[in-house]
N, C-alpha and C positions, 0 to 999 in steps of 0.2 A: 149589579155592573155599572161602572162609572161611564160618562160619555167618551172619555178618552180611550176606553177599551170596547166601545160599542162598535158594531159592524153596521154600517149604513147601507141601504139599498141604492144609494147614489154615490156617483163617482165625482159630482160636483155640484156646487150650490151657486146661483147667480142671482143678482139682485139688481133692480132699478135703484137709482139714488135719490132724487127728490120724492119725498113721500113715502118711501119705502125704508131706505136705511136712515136718511137724514130729513129731519123737519126743517127744511130751507125756506118755507113759506114766510115766516117774518121778515127776512131781507128781500126776498122777491116782491113782496107786497109794498115794503117801503119805496123799492125802486120804481114800482108801478104808480104809487101815488105821487112821487116826485114828478111825474109826467103830468098829473093832473094839477098839482099846486103851482107847477110852472106856467100853466095855463089859465091860472086864477079859477080853476075849478075845485069844488070841494073833494077831498079824498074820499076813497070808498071804505066803507067798513071792513076790518080785517076779515070777519066771517063771511062776506061776500066774495072776496076776491081769494081766500085760502082754497077753496075747492078747484079754483081754476089753475092752481100752480102746477099742477101735474100735467097740463098742456103747455107748460113753458110760456115764452114771450106771447105766443099767439093766443092762448088761452087767458093770459093776464090782461092783454092789451084788447081783448074782445070782451072781458069783464069789466073793464074800466071805461071803454070807450064806445063798446058795441059795434066794432068795426072787425072784419076779417082780413085776411092776407090779400085779397083782391083789391082793397080800398086803397085809393092813392096815397092816404096818410100811414099805411101801415108801416111801410119800410122806414120813413123818418123816425116814428115812434119807437119803432123795434131798436134802431141803431142808438136813439137816446136811452132807452131802457137798458140796453147793454152796458152802456157808458156808466149809467147810474149803478148798475149791479156789480160791475168790475170794481168801482170804488170801494164797495162795502159788501164783499162776499161772505164774510164770517164775523158778523156782529152778534145777531142772535140765534143764528142757525146751530142745531145741536142734533146729535144722534138721538134717535126715538128711544124711550125707554125700553130696556130689554135687549137692544141691538148690540151694545157692547159684549153682554154676557154671551148672547148667541154667536157672536164671531169668536169670541174666546173659546167657546165650545168647539166650532169648528176647526179652529188652529190647534186645539189640544188634540183632537183626533186626526190631526194631519189631513183633513177634508178640503181641497182647494174650494175658493170661492172667488168670484169676480163682481165686477160692477158693469152693467150695460145702461146707458143713460142716452137721451136724445140731446142733452147739454152738449154745446160744443167743447172741443178740448181748451179753448181759450178760458173756460170757467171750470170745466171738471177738474182738470189737472192741478191748479192751485187750491181749489177748494178741498179736495180729497187729499192732497198733501198736507194742508192745514189741519184736517179732521185726523190725520194719521191712518187714512184708509188705504190710498193706494200703495203705500209702503208695504202693506200686509197682503193686498189681494193678489191672485195669481194673474188676473188680468182686469185691465180698465178700458172699457171701449166707450167712446163718445160719439154724439150725432154725426159727427164730420170724421170719424176714424177710417170708415169705410165709405163707399159710394152711396150708401142706404142708411136710412135710419127707421126705428120703429115705426110702424108694425112689420116692417120688411124682417125677415129671419136673419139677414146676413150679419148684422151686429153681434147677435146672440151666437150665431155659428163661428163668427171670428173670435169672440170671447172664449168659446170652447176650445177652439183650436190652439190659442196662445195658453191656455191653461192644461192642455194635453189631456183633456178629458172626452168622454163619448157624450155627444148631446143626448143620445138615446137613454142614458142612465144619469142624466142629470136633471135638475129642477130650476125653474125660474120663478121669482117672486116680484110682483109688481102691482102698484096701486091704480093703474090706468087700464083700460080695456085694451089699448094698444100693446101692452106687455102680454097680456094673454094671447092676444092674437098672433104675436110674433113669437112668443114662447112655444105654442101648439104648432106653428109652421116650421119651427127648427127642429121638432120631434121631441121637445122636453116636457115633463110633466109641470103643471102651472100651478102657482099659488095667488090668489087675490088677497092683497093685503088691505084689509078693512080698516086699519088704523090710519092709513095714508089720507090722500086728499080725494082719490076716487073720482076727479073728473066732475063735469057739471051736467052730465046727462044720465046714462044708465046706471042703476045701483050695481055694486060689484056681484050680487046674487045673479045678475043677469048676464055675467062674461062668459060663462061656460068654463070657468077654471076646474081644474081637478080638485082643488082645495080652496076653502074661504077660512081665513083666520083672522082673528080679531086682535091680537097680541103677538109680538114676536116670539114669546115664550112657547106658543101652541107649535110654531115651527119645529122645535126640538123634538116634539112628539112624532112628526112626520119624517124628519131627517134621521132620527135615532129611534125607531119604534121599538127597539129592545131594551132601552136604557132604564136604569132603576130610577 
């Protein structure tokens, strides 16, 4: 049986963006290191900052400067980071290996899929447009689309409403513990994407996700369990 004619137990599939659908860390790390070099500080190695990309500006600034959101320098650094990133959203960012094939299979099966990210619409919309994702997705929800961001479930519930699918029969895939917390709170089955950035703290095995997958191809076995 082909995927196109397979019956999925799910009515919708939803994804985090950074570290799940797209490998955006190369451009995010460049924007972060520009903050350091502008202050005549040495840039951080890519391997050091990459895991922090799943936590966005907060995680990257913490990784680069060791300060959190309550530090008086955080807001100026964040705004400068945003300006750096906005100028170079899609230089080296790409879809992870296997994602395009996965999305093609979902499209062929007419199974709605959507994107839920904590990135603000200022960056999400142009990036997903340039990557050809937003035109295909049944819903795209950013960190400022609703009054809440993940780990609150409202962005995920909002995406399900826009896609006109039942959260209880949907699945959410993400590379950060906030994704799993939010997905569970929204009543969805959850998948930890171990190919992603996976944060700077707990390993994905400790997040309590329903599934842990190491490559996007493994998702096809979960979404279409009866496929040939």
